[in-house]
N, C-alpha and C positions, 0 to 999 in steps of 0.2 A: 320546783314543784313542792307546796307540802305535802308530807307523806298520805295524809286522809285526802289533799285534793288529788294526790297519785294513784291513791287506791281509787277514788270517786273515777278517776278519769279511764282507768283499766277497766272497772267496773260498768262503764258505761257501753263501752265497745264490747265486751263481752257479754252482757246484757241483751245488745242490739244481736251477737252475734247468737245466742240463743235462745232470741224468741223467733229466726231465722232459723237456728237447728230445730229445736222443737214443733214449729208449723212444717217444717219438712221431714220430722221424722213421724207425726201424726200421720200427714199426706202418704210418706213413701208404707208405714207399714198398715194402715187404715183402709189405705185405697185396696192392697192386698189381701187384706178382711174380704172386702167386696165382691173381688175376681177369685179366690179362694175357699174349699172348706177349710173344717179345723185340724185335719191333718194334713194339707198341701201345706196349710198357715204354718202347722206345726214345723215340718219339713225345714222350708224357709228360716222360721226362726232356728230351728236347729241348727243350720248349718253355717247361721253369719254369727250365733252367739258360741259354737265353737270356734270356728276361724279366730273369732276376733279376740276369746281366752287361749287358742295357740297365739297369736300375736302379742297378746300379755308375756306371752311366757319365752317366746324367739328373742322379743324385743330386750331381753334381760335387767329389765328398768331402766333401761340405755336414755328413753324420753324422761326418767322422772330424775337424773344424775345430770343430763343438760339443763334442765330446768333451772335445776340446785347451781349448778357452778356457773354457768354462763352471767348469770346478775351479778354471783358476786366477783369473776375473774373482768365483766364490766365494767363494774365500781370502782376496778383497784389499776383500769386500763390495761390489761396483762391480753391484747387483742393476741398476740398469740397463741399464748394457750388456750384460747376460743377456740383457733383454727385447729389447734392440733387433737382436742376434745372431740370435735365433731369428723373429723380426718379417723379419729381411730374409732367413734361408734360407727362408720361408716362400712370400716372394717370386720368389725367384730359384728354387725348384723347380717353382711352379708355372706360369712362364715357359719353364725345361725342357720340363717335361712337354709343353706345346702345339708347342715346334718339333720335340720327337723323335717326336710321334703324326704330326703333319701328313708329315713326312719318310715316317714308316713307309709313313700311308697309302700317298702317291707311287711310292713304290715294291713296295707290297704285291705283284704277279704274280710278283718277282723274288726276294721273301722266302721267300713261299709253297712256291717250286722249289728253292730255295737248302736251305730247311731240310726240304722232303722232307713238308710235312706238309697239312692242309686251311685251305680261306679261315677256317673256321669256328673251326676252331685258331687260326689269327691274329689274328683279333676278340679273343679269351679272354687270347691274349698282350698285348694292347695294354690290356686290362682290369688286367692282372696289374702291369704295368708300372707302372701312372698309379695303383691302390692302393697297390701295394707299393712306391714311392718314397715316400709319406709315411708309411706304416706303420715301415719302417726307421728313416728320421728320428727321428722321435716315441717311438721307443722307443728311440733313440740317445740321449734328452736324458732321460729317466728316471734309465738307464745316469751320463750322464753330472752328473748332483744326487747319485750314489749312493743310489739310493732303489732299493736292492737286492732290499727284500720285495716294494716295487710291482710289479717290472720282474719278478719273478720270479712272481707273480701272472700279471699279464697275460699273460706268456710263457705257462704253464697252459693259461690258459682261450683264446687264439689255438689254442693244438693242438690241446687236445681240439676245435676248430671245425671244425679242420682234417682233419683224422682222421673224424669223426662225417661230414661231409659227403661229405666221397670215399668211404666204403664205403656212405654211401646212393647214391650218384648209381653206383656200380661195383657194387652188388649189383641195379642196375635195368636192369644192361647194355650201360650207356652209355660202356663202353670208356674210354678212356685222358682224360676229360670230368672224370672221377671228379678224380685229383690236380690236373688243372687248376683249374677251380673250387673243391676246396679251398683249395689257397694264396689264390684270391683272397681268400674269404669269412674267413680266417686276415686277411689283410692289413687287412678292413674293421673286424674286432672288435679290432685293434688298433687303430687310428684313434680308434674311438669310448673306447676305456677309458685311452690315453694320451695324450690331446689337454692340449696343459699351459693350459687356459684364461686361468689366472694368471699366464702368461709373456707370455701375447700383446699388445706394445700396438702398438693401430690407428693410430699415427700415426708412419708409416716413414720412415724420415730419411736411408737406405743412405749413414752416415757410418763404416759401421764395417770400415776398410779390412782389421781382422785377420781378420774370418772370410771376405773375398774372397779372400784370400791364402792363408789356410792350408786353404781348400776345395779350391783351384786343387795346393797340395801332395800334399794327401787324393785328391785325384783320382787324381794317379798311383796312391798308394799302394794305392783301393779297385781300380783297373783293373786294375792287375798280381795282384792278389795273386785277381780276377775272374777272371782270364786263365786262374791256375793252377787254379783250383780248381771251376772252374761252364763256362768258357769249350771247355775241353778236350773236353766230352762236345759240343759243337758241333763243333769239330775233328774227330773221330772219325766223325759223322755223313755230315760233308762227304764229307772222306775214305774212308772207308769204308761202313759203312751203317750203318743203326737196330740191326739186332742185334745188333754188336759194341758199341755205346753203351751197350746196354742190359747187358751182361755185364759191360764194364768198373765200368758205373753199380752195380754191385750189390758189386762187390771194392771200389769207392771209399765205398761208403754205410757195410760192414763195417770198412773201415780207419777210418772217420772219425772212431772211436771215440780214435784214439791222439792224432793233432789235438785235440781238444777239449782233452784235460789240462794241456797247456801254455796255448793259447787261454786258459781260464779263468783261469791264475794270472796271465797276460800285463793279461788285463781286470779282475783284479784291481789290480794296481799299477800301472799307466796313468793312470789319473785322479788315483793319490796320488804320482806321479812329476809330472805336470803340476800338483799344489800347490805343491811345495818346490822346484821347479824356481828354480834361480842361490842356493839358502838352503843346502844342505847335497850337498855331492858325495858324500860316503862313506857317507849313507844312501842314494842310488841305487844307489850302486854295490852296498852290502849287499842291496839289495833284487832287485837284480838277479839278482845271484849264487847266492839262497836263491831265489830262481824257478827257475832253470835246473837247479838239485838236486832240487827239489822236482819238477821235471818229468821227470826222465831217473828218480827213486826210483818215479813211480807210471807211467809209460809203461812201463819197459822189461819187467817182466813183461806186462803188457797186449800189447802188441808179438806174445812169445811166445805168451798161452795163443790171441790172436788165428790169427795166422798154422801154429801146431802145430794150431790147430780148424777152419781156413777151411772144411774140405769137410763136416765137421757143421753148422758155423754155416749155410753156404748149403744143403742139404737140409733142416734143422729149420723156418729162417724162409723160405725161399723156395722152390724145387722143382730140381730134376737139371736143366733146362734151362738153368740158370747154373753149373753144375758146373767148368765151365771157369774161371771167376773166380777158383777156388781157387788159381790160379798164379801171379797177380800179387797178389794180398793182401798175401804178405811186403814184396815190393816199395815196393808203396802203403802198407803198416803204416810202415815203417822211415821212409820220402821222407816223411811226414807229421807224424812226432815231429821231424824236421830242417828242416821249414817252420815246425811251431810254435813250436822254438826261435830260428828265425831271423824271427820275427815280433816275439818279444819283443823281442832287440837292434834291428828298424827302429822299433818302434812307441816306443821309448825315446828315439833320435833324433829321433821326430819331438815327444815331448814336452818334450825337450829344447830344442826350436829348431835343433837341427841341422840345418835343412829340406834346405840343399844334398846333404850325404852321405845324405840320408835319398831324394832323392830321384835323387843317378845311381847309389846300391846298387838302388833297384827298376827303371828306365831297361835296366840293364845285365843285369837277372834276366828283365825282360819281353821285351825282345828273346831272348837267348837258348831262352825258353820259343816264341818266336813263329819262331826259325830250326831250333829241332831237333822240336818237336812233329810238324808235319804231312808230315816226312821218316821220324820212326822211324815211326810213323802206318803210315803208309804201306808202308812192308818189313815192318813185324814187328807189325803190327795192335796189338792190345791189352797186349802186353808193350810194345813199341816208347812206347805212350802212356804206363805208366807208367816204363819207365826216362826216358822222356824231365821228367815228374812228379821223377823224383827228383832229378835232374842241374837244374834250376830252383831245386828248393828246397835245395841244397847251395852254389848259386851264391851265391843273397841271404843264406845262413848265412855263408859266408865274408865279402861286403861289409861287410854290416851289424855283423859283428865288427869286424871290422879300422877302421873308422870310429866307432864308438863305444868302444872302445880307446883312442884319440886322447885323448878327451875324461875318462873315468873308469876306475878300477882295475876290471876285472872280472875274481875269480877262481875259476878251474875250478879245481875240487879233484877231483884225479886222482886222491887216496884214495878219497873217496867215491864214482867213478865207479868203480873196480875194485872195492868190494866189491860194489857195487848187480849188475855182472855179474858176481861170483865165484858170488853170493847167489842165480843165478839158471839155474845150468847145470840142477838137477834139474828145471826145468820141458821136459826133452826127453823124459823119461822117458812124458810121453803120447801120443809116435809109437808108443809099444812098448804099450800098455795100449789105444790107441784106443778111447775112451768113444765106444759105440752108443746112449745113452739120455741123456735129458735132467737124469735124477739121478745118472747115473755121471758126467756132466760139470761137474756143478755139485759134485760131492763130488771129485773128483780135482784140480780147479781151486781151490777153493777149499782141500784141501790142500795144495798146490803155496804159494800163496800164505801162508798160513801158517808151512810154512817159511821161503820166502824173508825172511819177518820176526826167524822167528824166528834167521837166521844174521844179519843185520843187528847184530840183539839183542848177539849175541855176539860182533862184532866191535867194540863199540862206535860202530856205527853215530850212531844217536840222539845228537842235544846237547842241552844246558839249554833250547835256543831249541823246540827238535822239541817238548819234553816241555810247554814252556808252549803251543803251539798246540794242543796233541793238548788239552790241558786245558780250552782255551777253546773249541776244537769241541764236547766232550763237554758244555758245561754251553749252548750253542745248541740242541744236543740234545734239548731240551726240549722238549715239547710244547706246552706251555702258552704257551713265547713264539714257539713256529712261527706259531699262530693267530691271534696278537693284530696284525693287520693293519690299521692304519689309514689309509683312503684320503681323509681330509680336508683 
């Protein structure tokens, strides 16, 4: 299959998973917002985000290493090495869990006080850390083999379990335990469905130096991205309070739709770049350039829809308790797009074995985040946290772009960017119309999107390659193809 069509195929299933995951995430957290007050919502969000941040640490970059090495070994038909790196990863992960959870138990009282939670919630956090770390790793293995159909199905079932569990427990009046138990059971389901029994080698060799090296490098990336996207909730809770965390969390939840688009496209090309590493720089360059172009094409109108309808979205899917979140949604939406594009550049550095540049750009970004966020949050509360998120995203974008440009030629199509921006001005009519119901909201925004596409078409934005990709996607949309999933 042609590289662009292969990337499109990956994008199709990852986009399908994104729709499921995004809608699931909305229902999961916004349903929680219906049952919980600001403080209770903040406790649940802090517990899950702290658990996820810890998972990023104890996996020691293993998912990143596997997603890099498995496609590369697969292209070279080194299947024994694949089994070896997977087995080695499991052993490292088990040891990391034992050490980390033992340390947490020793400092239990301190963590309970800092996180402003209860002892019971603390033990549930430990359970999420253990199961979640294996869940993330196993799910990544499916992605690394580019088994996107299975990846999507497993993700769907996991999300269904998470929402059903959370809603059931919330309905019983058990408050913040609903979301926490939901993510735990979701992780267990993922472990069961994604367990790679055929890729496990029970003879441990510990000779795979690549998995250790790339795990350490990937660890840096996991920490920095988790700092910016997840640990920021914990910082807000420590510096301010759980109420501020809850408001920021709703704003981030709505804005996160934007970052999903470049992330999907990034995840689609990442294993492909790993496969063709060292073979064709021009192909890699074209993949990255096209990915940036499509990210802007899809994200710019989405930013406008989310920002201009922020109050409506909050009142429709949550409650007026979180209306202050509308003030920071525009900042977080723009920052999310910038962070998503920065992720495309930094992941390309990793896939091309430019590990020194990858690490340097991330360490500078992480340092910037840790220096700016506590101060900005303390002084300006949620707005300050949003601005620090934006500053960190811009830092990573500039550094990773600079380093990647030294290796491959990145074409930034300024004419296409101008056409995208020019075709988006009419979205501001939303401020005048101000939709007050779901039907008006859908109709007005859908009409704006159609006008957006029409303007682009009239300005000859779409290329021959774009039309081939659209045709490929239309073929994929045949239902008969979607339901033929082979788990054997």
